[in-house]
C-alpha positions in Angstrom: 13.7 36.0 -36.4 11.3 38.9 -36.6 8.4 38.9 -39.1 6.4 42.0 -39.8 2.8 41.8 -41.1 1.7 45.2 -42.5 -1.5 46.3 -44.1 -4.4 48.7 -43.9 -7.2 48.3 -41.3 -9.5 45.4 -42.3 -6.8 43.8 -44.5 -6.8 40.5 -42.5 -3.6 41.0 -40.5 -5.2 39.8 -37.3 -6.8 36.8 -38.9 -3.4 35.8 -40.4 -1.8 36.3 -37.0 -4.4 34.0 -35.3 -3.7 31.3 -37.9 0.0 31.6 -37.3 -0.5 31.4 -33.5 -2.5 28.1 -33.9 0.2 26.7 -36.2 2.9 27.7 -33.7 1.0 26.0 -30.8 0.8 22.8 -32.8 4.4 22.7 -34.1 6.7 24.5 -31.7 8.0 22.8 -28.5 8.1 26.0 -26.4 5.5 28.3 -25.0 3.6 30.6 -27.4 2.5 34.1 -26.3 0.2 36.5 -28.1 0.0 40.1 -27.0 -3.1 42.1 -28.1 -4.0 45.7 -27.4 -7.5 44.8 -26.0 -9.4 41.6 -25.1 -10.6 41.1 -28.7 -9.1 37.7 -29.4 -10.0 35.8 -26.3 -12.3 33.4 -28.2 -10.1 33.1 -31.2 -6.8 32.0 -29.7 -6.1 28.5 -28.6 -6.1 28.0 -24.8 -2.6 26.4 -25.3 -1.2 29.9 -26.1 -0.8 32.6 -23.5 -3.0 35.5 -24.5 -2.0 38.8 -22.9 -4.3 41.9 -22.9 -1.8 44.7 -23.0 -4.3 47.3 -21.8 -4.2 45.6 -18.4 -0.5 46.5 -17.9 -0.4 50.2 -18.7 2.0 50.0 -21.6 2.3 53.4 -23.2 5.5 53.4 -25.3 7.8 51.2 -27.3 10.2 51.3 -24.4 7.6 50.1 -21.9 6.7 47.3 -24.3 10.4 46.4 -24.5 10.6 46.1 -20.7 7.4 44.1 -20.7 8.8 41.6 -23.2 12.0 41.2 -21.1 9.8 40.5 -18.1 7.8 37.9 -19.9 10.9 36.1 -21.0 12.6 36.4 -17.6 9.5 34.7 -16.1 9.5 31.9 -18.7 12.6 31.0 -20.5 10.6 28.4 -22.4 8.9 31.0 -24.7 9.6 30.1 -28.3 7.3 32.5 -30.2 5.8 35.9 -29.3 3.0 37.4 -31.5 2.3 41.1 -31.1 -1.0 42.3 -32.7 -1.1 46.0 -33.6 2.3 47.1 -32.3 1.6 50.9 -32.6 -1.7 50.7 -30.8 -0.1 48.8 -27.9 2.7 51.4 -27.7 0.3 54.3 -28.1 2.6 55.8 -30.9 2.5 56.0 -34.7 6.3 56.9 -34.8 7.5 54.3 -37.3 11.2 55.2 -36.6 10.7 54.2 -33.0 8.8 51.1 -34.2 11.9 50.3 -36.3 14.2 50.6 -33.3 12.0 48.2 -31.4 12.0 45.7 -34.3 15.8 45.9 -34.5 16.0 45.2 -30.8 13.5 42.3 -31.1 15.8 40.9 -33.9 18.8 41.0 -31.6 16.8 39.6 -28.7 15.5 36.8 -31.0 19.1 35.8 -32.0 20.4 35.9 -28.4 17.5 33.9 -26.9 16.0 31.8 -29.7 12.6 33.4 -29.6 10.7 34.2 -32.7 8.6 37.4 -33.0 5.7 38.1 -35.4 4.3 41.6 -35.3 1.5 43.4 -37.0 1.3 47.1 -37.8 -1.7 48.8 -39.3 -0.9 51.2 -42.2 0.2 51.6 -45.7 3.3 49.6 -46.7 4.5 52.7 -48.5 4.9 54.4 -45.1 7.4 51.9 -43.8 10.9 53.0 -43.1 13.7 51.4 -45.2 14.8 49.4 -42.1 11.4 48.0 -41.5 11.1 46.6 -45.0 13.7 43.9 -44.1 11.2 42.4 -41.7 8.5 41.9 -44.3 
């Protein structure tokens, strides 16, 4: 399962994501991971969730993020939910067609490995590709 949270800057996407992380920590049996572009949420996320500052790992494309996610899962098969805040900022790309490819890959990965993904993207919902709308 992949869920996309989309909205303009300042629309409350990160706040919504933080609330969902806390709910996942309380209700899910597996490990919860939250990936953020910088170290902005370190005081907002429960210590029971693994908070990852993506800027520390040199991620610079959707493809590098994909490899990073595979490595996370390979290191911990107990991950039940991965939250990604500001996907395009982490990947250093505003190419929504490439973002859609990653979301489709996440959906397949989710089905194969029973991992849920919640992703935020900053921007106008009108700019979404048709394929991305299925994840809203």
